[in-house]
Backbone bond lengths (Angstrom), bond angles and torsions (degrees), N, CA, C in turn:
res aa  C-N    CA-C-N  psi(-1)  N-CA   C-N-CA  omega(-1)  CA-C   N-CA-C  phi
1 M - - - 1.442 - - 1.491 104.93 -
2 D 1.262 120.73 139.72 1.367 129.23 175.01 1.487 115.06 -92.40
3 E 1.370 118.41 155.48 1.402 119.11 -178.90 1.563 114.00 -68.06
4 K 1.338 116.27 -19.00 1.464 119.04 -179.36 1.528 108.42 -72.02
5 Y 1.268 122.62 -14.80 1.424 121.92 176.94 1.502 114.31 -86.60
6 L 1.320 117.13 -11.96 1.420 118.91 178.83 1.506 114.35 -82.33
7 N 1.342 116.53 112.05 1.512 124.12 175.44 1.520 109.36 -128.93
8 M 1.264 114.39 -175.28 1.440 118.82 -175.60 1.534 114.16 -60.13
9 K 1.375 117.63 -35.96 1.451 120.82 -175.93 1.532 107.55 -72.13
10 T 1.334 117.24 -36.31 1.459 120.29 -178.40 1.578 109.61 -73.59
11 I 1.266 116.36 -36.70 1.497 118.79 173.90 1.488 110.31 -65.27
12 A 1.367 119.70 -40.73 1.451 122.08 -177.80 1.532 108.20 -64.37
13 S 1.364 115.26 -40.81 1.491 119.49 179.79 1.531 109.65 -61.03
14 L 1.314 116.38 -43.49 1.485 117.10 -178.58 1.550 111.40 -67.14
15 I 1.290 114.54 -38.51 1.549 117.56 175.80 1.509 110.68 -62.27
16 M 1.348 114.53 -40.66 1.475 117.28 -179.93 1.554 110.58 -64.36
17 L 1.367 116.37 -37.79 1.402 119.65 -178.55 1.604 110.00 -68.93
18 L 1.275 114.48 -42.48 1.495 119.55 177.24 1.491 110.17 -63.35
19 A 1.303 113.75 -44.54 1.484 115.28 -176.78 1.536 111.46 -62.82
20 G 1.307 120.38 -37.17 1.423 121.66 175.77 1.548 113.83 -62.63
21 I 1.312 116.59 -43.80 1.402 119.43 177.64 1.472 113.69 -68.34
22 I 1.285 116.73 -41.98 1.475 123.24 178.93 1.502 112.43 -64.78
23 F 1.378 116.66 -43.39 1.335 122.11 172.38 1.524 118.33 -56.08
24 Y 1.321 116.77 -45.20 1.473 122.62 179.48 1.562 107.91 -68.15
25 I 1.247 120.19 -41.31 1.530 119.47 177.21 1.451 112.89 -66.85
26 Y 1.353 112.96 -41.68 1.517 115.28 179.76 1.528 112.02 -62.82
27 W 1.333 112.88 -46.16 1.497 115.45 -179.51 1.481 115.14 -62.10
28 G 1.317 115.32 -39.87 1.497 122.22 177.38 1.499 112.88 -61.83
29 V 1.292 115.40 -47.02 1.528 120.05 179.01 1.501 112.25 -71.11
30 Q 1.326 120.99 -40.60 1.379 122.59 -177.53 1.520 112.83 -70.08
31 Y 1.367 118.69 -47.13 1.449 121.32 -177.44 1.544 115.60 -105.41
32 G 1.265 115.57 -4.28 1.470 118.29 177.49 1.559 114.71 67.94
33 V 1.337 112.87 24.18 1.486 119.57 -177.99 1.531 104.61 -118.42
34 W 1.374 113.12 114.34 1.442 119.27 177.56 1.578 113.83 -109.26
35 Y 1.280 113.20 -16.86 1.419 119.96 -176.34 1.603 108.58 -117.22
36 D 1.333 113.77 85.92 1.476 119.15 178.12 1.497 109.97 -145.89
37 I 1.320 115.20 131.50 1.434 120.52 -174.50 1.571 110.56 -64.86
38 G 1.286 120.05 -29.91 1.470 123.53 -179.81 1.525 110.82 -68.51
39 I 1.314 117.72 -39.82 1.460 125.98 -179.32 1.500 106.37 -65.79
40 Y 1.403 114.20 -46.94 1.491 120.34 -177.52 1.511 109.65 -59.05
41 S 1.361 114.42 -44.94 1.545 116.71 -173.12 1.562 110.23 -65.03
42 I 1.327 117.87 -42.03 1.396 118.84 178.19 1.504 111.25 -69.51
43 T 1.286 123.16 -43.81 1.431 127.93 179.91 1.556 111.25 -62.14
44 I 1.295 116.87 -42.84 1.514 122.54 -179.76 1.515 108.61 -64.07
45 I 1.357 118.28 -45.57 1.505 120.61 178.07 1.494 111.67 -58.32
46 L 1.355 117.92 -45.69 1.421 122.25 -179.79 1.553 112.79 -66.76
47 V 1.317 115.29 -50.12 1.449 118.25 -172.59 1.567 109.77 -71.86
48 L 1.264 119.56 -41.70 1.504 119.07 -178.84 1.572 107.99 -71.71
49 G 1.354 117.36 -40.41 1.423 116.61 171.49 1.472 118.93 -54.53
50 G 1.384 113.37 -37.28 1.482 120.84 177.69 1.531 108.65 -70.40
51 I 1.341 115.71 -44.86 1.514 114.60 -175.33 1.542 110.47 -68.30
52 F 1.349 118.03 -47.75 1.421 121.36 -178.83 1.534 112.98 -63.79
53 G 1.277 114.68 -39.46 1.485 120.79 176.29 1.508 111.89 -63.68
54 F 1.323 119.60 -42.47 1.480 123.58 177.72 1.473 108.13 -65.71
55 F 1.325 119.96 -46.81 1.499 123.64 178.80 1.457 111.87 -58.03
56 L 1.365 115.04 -48.61 1.496 119.53 -173.48 1.590 106.23 -69.84
57 T 1.212 125.07 -41.37 1.462 124.06 -175.61 1.475 109.29 -70.97
58 T 1.350 120.19 -42.81 1.519 120.68 178.89 1.557 111.57 -74.68
59 H 1.266 119.51 -40.22 1.447 122.24 -174.74 1.549 109.18 -72.67
60 W 1.305 116.79 -39.88 1.466 120.96 -175.41 1.559 106.82 -70.94
61 Q 1.328 116.62 -36.04 1.538 117.87 -179.66 1.564 108.10 -71.46
62 E 1.301 119.88 -31.21 1.421 118.83 -178.71 1.545 109.42 -72.16
63 K 1.363 120.11 -31.77 1.367 124.07 179.73 1.577 111.71 -73.68
64 T 1.318 113.98 -31.82 1.508 115.23 -178.93 1.521 115.30 -85.28
65 D 1.340 114.08 -19.07 1.478 118.22 -178.99 1.497 111.83 -80.68
């Protein structure tokens, strides 16, 4: 990936991805709960949003350049 593909949407997607992973690990360590549907639902939204956002912003820019 080239630096010209990094824009605010791409950075927001990466932050969203990292926030999902960090949130899941933090919650599991803090409360000792690793199997909870509420944690899964928040983590999945953040992680998938980050992955799809990153893919769409970088892939769309490659197609238009």
